[in-house]
Residue frames as qw, qx, qy, qz and C-alpha x, y, z in Angstrom:
[[0.905, 0.207, -0.208, 0.310, -36.79, -68.91, 10.95],
 [0.613, -0.670, 0.007, 0.419, -33.81, -68.32, 13.28],
 [0.268, 0.941, -0.190, -0.076, -31.50, -65.52, 12.16],
 [0.507, -0.569, 0.614, 0.208, -28.47, -67.73, 12.90],
 [0.770, 0.354, 0.503, 0.170, -29.31, -69.47, 9.63],
 [0.432, 0.886, 0.060, 0.160, -28.51, -66.32, 7.73],
 [0.287, -0.848, 0.442, 0.056, -25.39, -65.67, 9.79],
 [0.714, -0.178, 0.643, 0.213, -24.09, -69.14, 8.88],
 [0.673, 0.624, 0.366, 0.154, -25.03, -68.53, 5.22],
 [0.183, 0.966, -0.185, 0.011, -22.90, -65.38, 5.05],
 [0.466, -0.613, 0.624, 0.134, -19.91, -67.32, 6.41],
 [0.747, 0.147, 0.621, 0.184, -20.42, -70.12, 3.86],
 [0.541, 0.815, 0.190, 0.090, -20.73, -67.65, 0.97],
 [0.050, -0.923, 0.380, 0.047, -17.49, -65.96, 1.98],
 [0.631, -0.334, 0.685, 0.144, -15.72, -69.30, 2.13],
 [0.725, 0.474, 0.477, 0.149, -16.88, -70.01, -1.39],
 [0.309, 0.947, -0.069, 0.054, -15.53, -66.65, -2.63],
 [0.337, -0.754, 0.556, 0.095, -12.19, -67.33, -0.89],
 [0.769, -0.001, 0.616, 0.170, -12.00, -70.73, -2.57],
 [0.608, 0.754, 0.217, 0.120, -12.38, -69.00, -5.96],
 [0.010, 0.944, -0.329, -0.012, -9.41, -66.75, -5.14],
 [0.514, -0.500, 0.689, 0.109, -7.12, -69.63, -4.18],
 [0.772, 0.320, 0.537, 0.113, -8.29, -71.71, -7.18],
 [0.456, 0.888, 0.008, 0.061, -7.36, -68.76, -9.46],
 [0.228, -0.819, 0.524, 0.052, -3.95, -68.57, -7.80],
 [0.679, -0.181, 0.702, 0.117, -3.33, -72.23, -8.40],
 [0.715, 0.589, 0.367, 0.079, -4.46, -71.95, -12.04],
 [0.337, 0.911, -0.182, 0.152, -1.74, -69.27, -12.54],
 [0.802, -0.508, 0.234, 0.211, 0.97, -71.32, -10.90],
 [0.676, -0.024, 0.416, 0.608, 3.05, -71.25, -14.07],
 [0.296, 0.890, 0.295, 0.183, 1.90, -67.84, -15.42],
 [0.571, 0.218, -0.099, 0.785, 4.80, -65.54, -16.13],
 [0.101, 0.255, -0.162, 0.948, 4.93, -62.59, -13.76],
 [0.493, -0.582, -0.518, -0.387, 1.67, -63.47, -12.02],
 [0.033, -0.301, 0.547, -0.780, 1.04, -61.91, -8.59],
 [0.302, -0.362, -0.881, 0.026, -1.19, -63.95, -6.27],
 [0.342, -0.559, -0.160, -0.738, -4.29, -62.53, -4.65],
 [0.022, 0.008, -0.793, 0.609, -5.14, -62.46, -0.98],
 [0.416, -0.519, -0.595, -0.452, -8.65, -63.20, 0.20],
 [0.146, -0.019, -0.612, 0.777, -10.02, -61.61, 3.30],
 [0.404, -0.602, -0.496, -0.478, -13.28, -61.19, 5.13],
 [0.093, 0.148, -0.603, 0.778, -14.21, -59.82, 8.54],
 [0.158, -0.544, -0.807, 0.167, -17.05, -59.91, 10.98],
 [0.037, -0.299, -0.127, -0.945, -19.38, -57.00, 10.63],
 [0.055, 0.329, 0.737, -0.588, -21.80, -56.15, 13.45],
 [0.001, -0.573, -0.650, -0.499, -25.33, -55.33, 12.51],
 [0.079, -0.129, -0.332, 0.931, -26.26, -51.82, 13.64],
 [0.140, -0.628, -0.687, -0.337, -29.83, -50.71, 14.22],
 [0.275, -0.798, -0.107, -0.526, -31.77, -48.36, 16.57],
 [0.738, -0.664, 0.105, -0.057, -30.22, -50.04, 19.60],
 [0.405, -0.637, 0.621, 0.211, -27.00, -51.73, 20.29],
 [0.444, 0.463, -0.678, -0.360, -25.18, -53.71, 17.59],
 [0.779, -0.123, 0.546, -0.283, -26.33, -57.29, 17.47],
 [0.902, 0.236, 0.344, 0.113, -25.03, -60.37, 15.67],
 [0.124, -0.693, 0.500, 0.505, -22.04, -60.33, 13.35],
 [0.855, 0.477, 0.185, -0.082, -22.18, -61.25, 9.68],
 [0.640, -0.197, 0.430, 0.606, -19.22, -62.16, 7.49],
 [0.360, 0.898, 0.086, -0.238, -18.40, -59.39, 5.03],
 [0.806, 0.246, 0.181, 0.508, -15.88, -59.55, 2.21],
 [0.174, -0.847, 0.096, 0.493, -13.27, -56.82, 2.15],
 [0.551, 0.779, -0.260, -0.151, -11.33, -55.53, -0.84],
 [0.953, -0.090, 0.096, 0.272, -8.74, -58.24, -1.61],
 [0.149, -0.853, 0.395, 0.306, -5.06, -57.42, -1.72],
 [0.845, 0.490, -0.198, 0.078, -2.27, -58.56, -3.96],
 [0.774, -0.476, 0.223, 0.353, 1.07, -60.11, -2.97],
 [0.386, 0.901, -0.190, -0.059, 3.77, -57.98, -4.61],
 [0.580, -0.543, 0.568, 0.216, 6.71, -60.29, -3.68],
 [0.376, 0.586, -0.573, -0.432, 8.87, -61.26, -6.62],
 [0.980, 0.074, 0.108, -0.149, 8.75, -64.67, -8.25],
 [0.720, -0.321, 0.469, 0.397, 11.72, -66.87, -9.20],
 [0.260, 0.724, -0.415, -0.486, 13.97, -65.87, -12.14],
 [0.849, 0.143, 0.500, 0.096, 14.00, -68.40, -14.96],
 [0.122, -0.558, 0.534, 0.624, 16.75, -68.17, -17.61],
 [0.762, 0.500, 0.372, -0.177, 15.56, -68.56, -21.19],
 [0.486, -0.246, 0.485, 0.684, 18.32, -66.99, -23.30],
 [0.336, 0.675, 0.572, 0.324, 15.70, -65.49, -25.63],
 [0.313, 0.119, 0.013, 0.942, 16.52, -61.95, -26.69],
 [0.292, -0.456, -0.248, -0.803, 12.93, -60.66, -26.25],
 [0.667, -0.539, -0.513, 0.037, 12.46, -62.16, -22.75],
 [0.146, 0.502, -0.346, 0.779, 12.92, -59.58, -20.08],
 [0.571, -0.546, -0.596, 0.144, 12.38, -59.76, -16.27],
 [0.132, -0.850, 0.103, -0.499, 12.08, -56.70, -14.05],
 [0.595, 0.036, -0.600, 0.533, 14.73, -56.83, -11.35],
 [0.119, -0.180, -0.524, 0.824, 13.40, -55.79, -7.95],
 [0.238, 0.638, 0.534, -0.501, 10.52, -53.34, -7.83],
 [0.136, 0.401, -0.379, -0.823, 8.94, -51.95, -10.98],
 [0.635, 0.434, 0.606, -0.203, 6.52, -52.71, -13.82],
 [0.252, 0.034, 0.630, 0.733, 6.36, -52.84, -17.60],
 [0.364, 0.454, 0.218, -0.783, 3.85, -50.36, -19.05],
 [0.201, 0.182, 0.855, 0.441, 1.47, -51.76, -21.63],
 [0.385, 0.005, -0.129, -0.914, -1.67, -50.56, -23.45],
 [0.399, 0.174, 0.823, -0.365, -4.74, -52.31, -22.12],
 [0.219, 0.393, 0.807, 0.382, -7.56, -53.41, -24.53],
 [0.030, 0.868, 0.484, -0.105, -9.58, -50.32, -23.47],
 [0.419, 0.748, 0.024, 0.515, -6.72, -48.06, -24.49],
 [0.407, -0.885, 0.154, -0.163, -5.62, -47.12, -21.00],
 [0.339, 0.591, -0.683, 0.265, -2.18, -47.61, -19.54],
 [0.888, -0.415, 0.036, -0.195, -1.68, -50.67, -17.39],
 [0.026, -0.711, 0.691, -0.126, 1.26, -52.50, -15.85],
 [0.991, -0.017, -0.092, -0.095, 2.53, -56.10, -15.88],
 [0.422, -0.653, 0.618, 0.115, 5.53, -58.17, -14.90],
 [0.858, 0.225, 0.453, 0.090, 5.10, -60.59, -17.78],
 [0.008, -0.775, 0.396, 0.493, 8.16, -59.94, -19.93],
 [0.544, 0.065, 0.761, 0.347, 7.80, -62.68, -22.57],
 [0.277, 0.679, -0.030, -0.680, 7.60, -60.26, -25.50],
 [0.591, 0.245, 0.674, 0.370, 7.09, -60.77, -29.20],
 [0.089, 0.390, -0.255, -0.880, 6.90, -58.77, -32.42],
 [0.636, 0.461, 0.567, -0.248, 3.75, -59.04, -34.54],
 [0.627, 0.415, 0.495, 0.436, 3.44, -58.93, -38.31],
 [0.178, 0.921, 0.183, 0.296, 3.28, -55.15, -38.23],
 [0.500, 0.407, -0.363, 0.673, 6.40, -54.71, -36.14],
 [0.419, -0.678, 0.099, -0.595, 4.63, -53.82, -32.91],
 [0.254, 0.220, -0.841, 0.425, 6.24, -55.09, -29.70],
 [0.689, -0.392, -0.179, -0.583, 3.62, -56.97, -27.72],
 [0.441, -0.377, 0.733, -0.356, 3.32, -59.11, -24.60],
 [0.037, -0.021, 0.986, 0.160, 2.52, -62.83, -24.95],
 [0.245, 0.531, 0.730, -0.353, -1.13, -61.82, -24.41],
 [0.353, 0.584, 0.527, 0.507, -1.08, -59.47, -27.38],
 [0.146, -0.938, -0.234, 0.209, -0.91, -56.14, -25.51],
 [0.519, 0.703, -0.104, 0.475, 1.28, -53.41, -27.07],
 [0.652, -0.409, -0.227, 0.596, 4.29, -52.50, -24.96],
 [0.070, 0.988, 0.129, 0.043, 4.60, -48.77, -24.36],
 [0.690, 0.097, -0.051, 0.715, 7.71, -46.75, -25.05],
 [0.228, -0.227, -0.133, 0.938, 8.64, -43.06, -25.00],
 [0.289, 0.165, -0.129, -0.934, 5.79, -42.01, -27.29],
 [0.809, 0.117, 0.025, -0.576, 3.25, -44.84, -27.24],
 [0.965, 0.020, 0.262, -0.009, 3.39, -48.45, -28.50],
 [0.277, -0.609, 0.607, 0.429, 6.87, -49.51, -29.62],
 [0.828, 0.539, 0.050, -0.147, 7.31, -50.27, -33.32],
 [0.510, -0.525, 0.587, 0.347, 10.41, -52.18, -34.40],
 [0.598, 0.616, -0.316, -0.404, 11.53, -52.23, -38.03],
 [0.979, 0.156, -0.123, 0.043, 12.86, -55.40, -39.69],
 [0.131, -0.823, 0.539, -0.120, 16.15, -56.30, -38.13],
 [0.709, 0.264, -0.650, 0.073, 18.75, -59.10, -38.02],
 [0.510, -0.124, -0.670, 0.525, 19.39, -58.70, -34.29],
 [0.354, -0.759, -0.155, -0.524, 17.51, -57.07, -31.35],
 [0.479, -0.005, -0.622, 0.620, 18.98, -56.18, -28.00],
 [0.392, -0.815, -0.262, -0.336, 17.27, -54.94, -24.89],
 [0.293, 0.449, -0.518, 0.667, 19.45, -53.06, -22.44],
 [0.332, -0.286, -0.768, 0.468, 19.14, -53.22, -18.65],
 [0.106, 0.297, 0.275, -0.908, 17.33, -49.82, -18.69],
 [0.524, 0.535, 0.601, -0.279, 14.82, -51.07, -21.27],
 [0.224, 0.687, -0.351, -0.595, 16.52, -49.47, -24.29],
 [0.835, 0.286, 0.470, 0.018, 15.86, -51.39, -27.52],
 [0.031, 0.683, -0.520, -0.513, 18.58, -51.50, -30.12],
 [0.879, 0.342, 0.325, -0.074, 18.58, -53.26, -33.45],
 [0.271, -0.389, 0.628, 0.617, 20.97, -54.20, -36.24],
 [0.622, 0.527, 0.074, -0.574, 19.10, -53.44, -39.42],
 [0.890, 0.270, 0.355, 0.094, 19.05, -55.75, -42.39],
 [0.676, 0.633, 0.018, 0.377, 22.28, -55.55, -44.31],
 [0.134, -0.923, 0.280, -0.229, 24.16, -53.57, -41.70],
 [0.460, 0.435, -0.697, 0.337, 27.58, -54.48, -40.29],
 [0.657, -0.366, -0.641, 0.151, 27.63, -56.52, -37.05],
 [0.384, -0.184, -0.387, 0.818, 28.99, -53.52, -35.14],
 [0.141, -0.211, -0.156, -0.955, 26.29, -51.09, -36.29],
 [0.160, -0.489, -0.830, 0.214, 23.44, -50.91, -33.73],
 [0.102, -0.389, -0.165, -0.901, 20.68, -48.33, -33.80],
 [0.067, 0.223, 0.738, -0.633, 18.51, -47.38, -30.84],
 [0.128, -0.422, -0.721, -0.535, 14.83, -47.67, -31.63],
 [0.472, -0.649, -0.154, -0.576, 12.94, -46.91, -28.45],
 [0.120, 0.244, -0.791, 0.548, 12.91, -47.60, -24.74],
 [0.444, -0.444, -0.770, -0.109, 10.45, -49.74, -22.83],
 [0.290, -0.626, 0.129, -0.712, 8.52, -47.59, -20.34],
 [0.585, -0.174, -0.725, 0.317, 9.37, -48.94, -16.89],
 [0.312, -0.671, 0.004, -0.672, 7.51, -47.51, -13.90],
 [0.433, -0.069, -0.771, 0.462, 7.72, -47.94, -10.15],
 [0.386, -0.587, -0.130, -0.699, 4.48, -46.53, -8.57],
 [0.307, -0.312, 0.670, -0.600, 3.64, -46.86, -4.87],
 [0.180, -0.107, -0.972, -0.109, 2.23, -50.38, -4.39],
 [0.116, 0.423, 0.673, -0.596, -0.57, -48.93, -2.21],
 [0.348, 0.488, -0.059, -0.798, -1.84, -47.00, -5.29],
 [0.278, 0.206, -0.805, -0.483, -2.07, -50.06, -7.53],
 [0.702, 0.090, 0.489, -0.511, -5.11, -52.26, -8.01],
 [0.170, -0.092, 0.905, 0.380, -5.45, -55.47, -9.98],
 [0.573, 0.217, -0.104, -0.783, -8.27, -55.42, -12.50],
 [0.866, 0.092, 0.403, -0.281, -10.34, -58.37, -13.64],
 [0.774, 0.596, -0.213, -0.010, -8.03, -58.73, -16.73],
 [0.896, -0.221, -0.067, 0.380, -5.08, -59.40, -14.38],
 [0.460, 0.506, -0.055, 0.728, -3.36, -56.10, -15.19],
 [0.375, -0.515, -0.396, 0.661, -2.32, -53.55, -12.55],
 [0.134, 0.725, 0.288, 0.611, -3.67, -50.04, -12.75],
 [0.221, 0.012, -0.420, 0.880, -3.01, -46.94, -10.65],
 [0.046, 0.618, 0.660, -0.425, -5.85, -45.40, -8.64],
 [0.235, 0.763, 0.119, -0.590, -7.94, -43.09, -10.79],
 [0.788, 0.500, 0.296, 0.203, -6.41, -44.49, -13.98],
 [0.026, -0.944, 0.252, 0.211, -3.49, -42.06, -13.69],
 [0.836, 0.447, -0.204, 0.243, -0.55, -42.73, -15.96],
 [0.689, -0.648, 0.105, 0.308, 2.69, -43.17, -14.02],
 [0.243, 0.882, -0.384, -0.125, 5.99, -41.49, -15.07],
 [0.862, 0.307, -0.355, 0.191, 8.89, -43.57, -16.32],
 [0.594, -0.759, 0.265, 0.023, 11.43, -44.45, -13.62],
 [0.527, 0.683, -0.501, 0.061, 15.05, -44.66, -14.82],
 [0.282, -0.534, 0.740, -0.298, 16.02, -46.65, -11.73],
 [0.887, 0.071, 0.365, -0.273, 13.99, -49.73, -12.76],
 [0.053, 0.542, -0.773, -0.327, 16.18, -52.33, -14.38],
 [0.928, 0.166, 0.062, -0.327, 15.45, -55.45, -16.43],
 [0.437, -0.400, 0.775, 0.220, 17.39, -58.66, -17.10],
 [0.647, 0.442, -0.365, -0.503, 17.44, -59.85, -20.73],
 [0.518, 0.244, -0.815, -0.088, 17.11, -63.55, -21.37],
 [0.048, -0.090, -0.864, 0.492, 15.16, -64.14, -18.18],
 [0.444, -0.478, -0.438, -0.618, 11.50, -64.43, -17.22],
 [0.214, -0.254, 0.624, -0.707, 9.97, -63.96, -13.80],
 [0.312, -0.245, -0.905, -0.155, 7.83, -66.82, -12.68],
 [0.503, -0.642, -0.334, -0.473, 4.60, -66.70, -10.61],
 [0.025, -0.441, 0.629, -0.640, 4.93, -65.97, -6.88],
 [0.815, -0.257, -0.083, -0.512, 2.27, -68.56, -6.08],
 [0.064, -0.361, 0.902, -0.227, 3.19, -71.28, -3.55],
 [0.593, -0.096, -0.660, -0.451, 1.24, -74.39, -4.41],
 [0.431, -0.190, -0.810, 0.350, 1.55, -75.92, -0.96],
 [0.038, 0.168, 0.398, -0.901, 0.28, -72.77, 0.77],
 [0.472, 0.037, -0.277, -0.836, -2.68, -72.50, -1.64],
 [0.608, -0.132, -0.758, -0.197, -3.67, -76.16, -1.17],
 [0.298, -0.205, -0.726, 0.584, -3.45, -75.82, 2.65],
 [0.203, 0.130, 0.174, -0.955, -5.64, -72.74, 2.54],
 [0.563, -0.023, -0.489, -0.666, -8.20, -74.44, 0.35],
 [0.521, -0.177, -0.831, 0.082, -8.40, -77.41, 2.73],
 [0.116, -0.187, -0.544, 0.810, -8.84, -75.05, 5.67],
 [0.364, 0.101, -0.092, -0.921, -11.62, -73.21, 3.86],
 [0.553, -0.094, -0.707, -0.430, -13.34, -76.42, 2.90],
 [0.374, -0.261, -0.806, 0.378, -13.52, -77.47, 6.58],
 [0.083, 0.213, 0.305, -0.925, -14.88, -74.04, 7.52],
 [0.450, 0.013, -0.408, -0.795, -17.50, -74.32, 4.82],
 [0.515, -0.202, -0.830, -0.073, -18.58, -77.72, 6.17],
 [0.202, -0.279, -0.645, 0.682, -18.92, -76.17, 9.67],
 [0.251, 0.147, 0.005, -0.957, -21.09, -73.38, 8.32],
 [0.541, -0.077, -0.642, -0.538, -23.34, -75.94, 6.55],
 [0.434, -0.226, -0.833, 0.257, -23.58, -77.91, 9.75],
 [0.000, 0.239, 0.425, -0.873, -24.60, -74.75, 11.65],
 [0.419, 0.044, -0.295, -0.857, -27.31, -74.05, 8.99],
 [0.560, -0.154, -0.778, -0.240, -28.69, -77.56, 9.42],
 [0.299, -0.240, -0.728, 0.568, -28.66, -77.24, 13.19],
 [0.177, 0.159, 0.172, -0.956, -30.59, -73.96, 12.99],
 [0.535, -0.023, -0.508, -0.675, -33.12, -75.53, 10.70],
 [0.513, -0.196, -0.832, 0.080, -33.53, -78.53, 13.05],
 [0.124, -0.234, -0.566, 0.781, -33.98, -76.24, 16.06],
 [0.349, 0.083, -0.110, -0.927, -36.65, -74.27, 14.09],
 [0.590, -0.103, -0.679, -0.425, -38.54, -77.50, 13.29],
 [0.405, -0.214, -0.794, 0.398, -38.33, -78.65, 16.91],
 [0.070, 0.169, 0.339, -0.923, -39.72, -75.31, 18.07],
 [0.490, -0.009, -0.379, -0.785, -42.61, -75.61, 15.61],
 [0.565, -0.175, -0.799, -0.108, -43.45, -79.11, 16.92],
 [0.237, -0.220, -0.664, 0.674, -43.50, -77.82, 20.53],
 [0.260, 0.137, 0.064, -0.954, -45.82, -74.98, 19.59],
 [0.553, -0.069, -0.610, -0.564, -48.13, -77.44, 17.80],
 [0.459, -0.232, -0.827, 0.227, -48.35, -79.66, 20.91],
 [0.047, -0.201, -0.463, 0.862, -49.09, -76.66, 23.03]]
């Protein structure tokens, strides 16, 4: 069978993977703080004993678009949006430190501050615990202050401070759970320059029109690869018939 069949197959398989990436982006069009993924592949020559021959499609490590999403005002006291660069530190399900831009926070029945996905938000000494309070305020630097039950309106007590970090984007990688992690699983130091806006949420940075356009382009490329595979198969059958006549 002609090797061009396998070359076309690699291109079609990469198109299918790319479609999955864009479909995931579209599925998270309204997800708070979501960062869209790039898909990329390149032609890879096949090296052997002689010169390189043929070029197969090979997937490369996908990247992440770190551009900010639009700010959406909610007025809710536990909604925070990172302004500019920076991330909110959370405790991942495996116990490691991870980072997110999803600032729609909540307090569970045990007083632990969590993201909407249930991940504990990290503070100065681990997950943040908030005692029962009549009012909660989050400062621009992530400081959490409360007015305890029965206290005067002017009496506010500082509880903890949300750990805000600003690592080099080149050192971050998005895991399968959608959280960002630093290379080697290293915990990043808190950065006092990172600011948050209370009463706001950051939307997804996915552009629906761009994603749909990319998916249509990939669909046409996929059809072209399938056509090439059929042509290669037809050529092989024609060659077989010629050999049989001979």
